[in-house]
C-alpha positions as CSV (number, residue, x, y, z in Angstrom):
1,M,21.8,14.0,0.1
2,E,22.9,15.5,3.3
3,V,20.3,15.7,6.1
4,N,19.1,19.3,6.7
5,P,19.7,20.1,10.4
6,K,16.7,22.5,10.4
7,L,14.3,19.6,9.7
8,T,12.3,18.1,12.6
9,E,13.4,14.8,14.1
10,K,10.6,13.1,12.2
11,A,11.6,14.8,9.0
12,Q,15.2,13.7,9.5
13,R,14.0,10.2,10.0
14,D,12.1,10.3,6.8
15,H,15.0,11.7,4.9
16,K,17.3,8.9,6.1
17,L,14.7,6.4,4.8
18,V,14.5,8.3,1.4
19,R,18.2,8.3,1.1
20,E,18.4,4.5,2.0
21,A,15.7,3.9,-0.7
22,V,17.3,6.0,-3.4
23,E,21.0,5.2,-2.8
24,N,20.7,1.5,-1.8
25,G,17.3,0.4,-3.2
26,N,16.3,-0.7,0.2
27,Q,12.8,-2.2,-0.1
28,K,12.0,-1.9,3.6
29,A,12.7,1.8,3.5
30,F,10.0,2.3,0.8
31,A,7.6,0.1,2.9
32,Q,8.3,2.1,6.1
33,L,7.6,5.4,4.4
34,M,4.4,4.0,3.1
35,D,3.5,2.6,6.5
36,Y,4.1,6.0,8.2
37,Y,1.9,8.0,5.9
38,K,-0.7,5.8,4.1
39,D,-3.4,6.2,6.7
40,T,-2.9,10.0,7.1
41,I,-2.9,10.4,3.3
42,Y,-6.0,8.2,3.0
43,F,-8.0,10.3,5.5
44,M,-7.0,13.5,3.9
45,L,-8.1,12.2,0.5
46,L,-11.3,10.8,2.0
47,K,-12.1,14.3,3.3
48,M,-11.4,15.8,-0.1
49,T,-13.4,13.3,-2.1
50,G,-16.1,12.1,0.3
51,N,-15.7,8.7,-1.2
52,S,-13.7,5.8,0.4
53,V,-13.1,3.9,-2.8
54,D,-11.8,7.1,-4.5
55,A,-9.6,7.8,-1.5
56,E,-8.1,4.3,-1.5
57,D,-7.4,4.5,-5.2
58,L,-5.9,8.0,-4.9
59,T,-3.7,6.9,-2.0
60,I,-2.2,4.2,-4.1
61,E,-1.7,6.6,-7.0
62,A,0.0,9.2,-4.7
63,F,2.5,6.7,-3.4
64,G,3.1,5.4,-6.9
65,K,3.8,8.9,-8.2
66,A,6.0,9.8,-5.2
67,F,8.1,6.6,-5.4
68,K,8.4,7.0,-9.2
69,N,9.8,10.5,-8.8
70,I,11.6,10.1,-5.5
71,D,14.9,11.1,-7.1
72,Q,13.3,14.6,-7.4
73,Y,12.9,15.0,-3.7
74,T,15.3,17.4,-2.0
75,P,15.9,17.7,1.8
76,D,15.2,21.4,1.7
77,Y,11.8,20.5,3.2
78,A,10.2,17.5,4.9
79,F,9.4,14.4,2.8
80,S,5.9,14.4,4.3
81,T,5.3,18.0,2.9
82,W,6.4,16.8,-0.6
83,L,4.3,13.6,-0.4
84,F,1.1,15.5,0.8
85,K,1.5,18.0,-2.0
86,I,1.7,15.2,-4.6
87,A,-1.4,13.5,-3.0
88,S,-3.5,16.7,-2.8
89,N,-2.6,17.9,-6.3
90,N,-3.3,14.5,-7.8
91,C,-6.7,14.5,-5.9
92,I,-7.6,18.0,-7.1
93,D,-6.9,16.9,-10.7
94,Y,-9.0,13.8,-10.2
95,I,-11.9,15.8,-8.8
96,R,-11.8,18.2,-11.8
97,R,-11.7,15.3,-14.3
98,K,-14.6,13.6,-12.4
99,K,-16.8,16.7,-12.5
100,K,-16.2,17.2,-16.2
101,N,-17.0,13.6,-17.0
102,V,-19.6,12.6,-14.5
103,L,-22.5,12.5,-16.9
104,A,-20.6,10.6,-19.6
105,R,-19.3,8.2,-17.0
106,E,-22.8,7.4,-15.7
107,Q,-24.1,6.9,-19.3
108,N,-21.2,4.7,-20.4
109,E,-20.3,2.9,-17.1
110,E,-20.7,-0.6,-18.7
111,I,-18.8,0.4,-21.8
112,D,-16.0,2.0,-19.8
113,E,-15.6,-1.2,-17.7
114,Q,-15.5,-3.3,-20.9
115,D,-12.9,-1.0,-22.4
116,T,-10.8,-1.1,-19.2
117,S,-10.9,-4.9,-19.3
118,R,-9.8,-5.0,-22.9
119,E,-6.9,-2.7,-22.2
120,I,-5.6,-5.1,-19.5
121,T,-6.2,-8.5,-21.3
122,A,-2.8,-8.7,-23.0
123,E,-1.1,-10.2,-20.0
124,Q,2.0,-11.6,-21.6
125,S,2.7,-8.4,-23.6
126,D,2.2,-6.0,-20.6
127,P,5.6,-4.9,-19.3
128,E,4.3,-4.1,-15.8
129,E,2.6,-7.5,-15.5
130,K,5.8,-9.3,-16.6
131,F,8.1,-7.2,-14.4
132,I,6.0,-7.9,-11.2
133,K,5.8,-11.6,-12.0
134,D,9.6,-11.7,-12.4
135,Q,10.2,-10.3,-8.9
136,K,10.7,-12.7,-5.9
137,A,7.7,-12.9,-3.6
138,E,9.7,-11.8,-0.6
139,L,10.7,-8.6,-2.4
140,M,7.0,-7.7,-2.7
141,R,5.6,-8.7,0.7
142,E,6.9,-5.7,2.6
143,V,4.9,-3.4,0.4
144,V,1.9,-5.6,-0.2
145,E,1.3,-5.9,3.5
146,K,0.8,-2.1,3.6
147,L,-2.0,-2.0,1.0
148,K,-5.7,-1.8,1.9
149,P,-7.2,-5.2,2.4
150,R,-9.1,-5.5,-0.9
151,Y,-6.0,-4.5,-2.9
152,R,-3.8,-6.8,-0.8
153,K,-6.1,-9.8,-1.4
154,L,-6.1,-9.2,-5.1
155,I,-2.3,-8.9,-5.3
156,E,-1.9,-12.1,-3.2
157,L,-4.3,-14.1,-5.3
158,R,-2.7,-12.9,-8.6
159,Y,1.0,-12.9,-7.9
160,F,1.5,-15.1,-4.9
161,N,-1.1,-17.8,-5.6
162,E,-0.9,-17.2,-9.4
163,L,-4.6,-17.4,-10.0
164,S,-6.0,-16.3,-13.4
165,Y,-8.4,-13.3,-13.6
166,E,-11.3,-15.7,-13.9
167,E,-10.3,-17.7,-10.8
168,I,-10.0,-14.5,-8.9
169,C,-13.5,-13.4,-10.0
170,K,-14.9,-16.7,-8.6
171,E,-12.9,-16.4,-5.4
172,L,-14.0,-12.9,-4.6
173,E,-17.3,-13.0,-6.4
174,L,-16.5,-9.8,-8.4
175,P,-17.1,-8.9,-12.1
176,L,-14.1,-9.5,-14.4
177,G,-13.9,-5.8,-15.2
178,T,-13.8,-4.8,-11.6
179,V,-11.0,-7.3,-10.8
180,K,-8.9,-6.1,-13.7
181,A,-9.4,-2.4,-13.1
182,Q,-8.5,-2.8,-9.4
183,L,-5.5,-5.0,-10.1
184,F,-4.3,-2.5,-12.7
185,R,-4.3,0.4,-10.1
186,S,-2.6,-1.6,-7.4
187,R,0.1,-3.1,-9.6
188,Q,1.0,0.4,-10.9
189,L,2.1,1.2,-7.3
190,L,4.0,-2.1,-7.0
191,Y,5.7,-1.6,-10.4
192,N,6.9,1.9,-9.5
193,I,8.3,0.8,-6.1
194,L,9.9,-2.4,-7.3
195,K,11.4,-0.8,-10.4
196,S,12.8,2.1,-8.3
197,A,14.3,-0.3,-5.8
198,R,15.8,-2.6,-8.5
199,E,17.4,0.3,-10.3
200,K,19.1,1.5,-7.2
201,M,20.5,-2.0,-6.3
């Protein structure tokens, strides 16, 4: 990928990082891109949703989708433009789904949480869980440090301290379903980034 001379200095900087991430699987390049835009993306999504928890979750999803599909990015336009489009489109889809299902969600909140927990209980057979556990801790820290505090704490307890779900519940005083659901979201981002980086090495 050649750098487009028409891009701004910042856009050219981003493109070099994208190229380093794609061609060389440079983990720090992924982390730098995330560091540059995570707060701006978060506040954009916060304005769209009006909910800080939704904004945090959607920020993670946006970066996960971007890094998973980073090979599709072309330097015809700025990386930030591409990233913001992914984030805003994903948020719009989420808001539409939320509006359609808001009544059912309120009525079945406890059932949904139990279902989410059951989906994530098969730890040993879950490919994402196994993949992340197989990575070296230092490979993950650059990205983990960029996460919001509550997600960072969950990841550190689960993958660095190797605590069980039950032990994390006691440590954070959170319900089991909440711990599993939040870990599920945050590890999707880690999985996409780590897998992309490993495939490029």
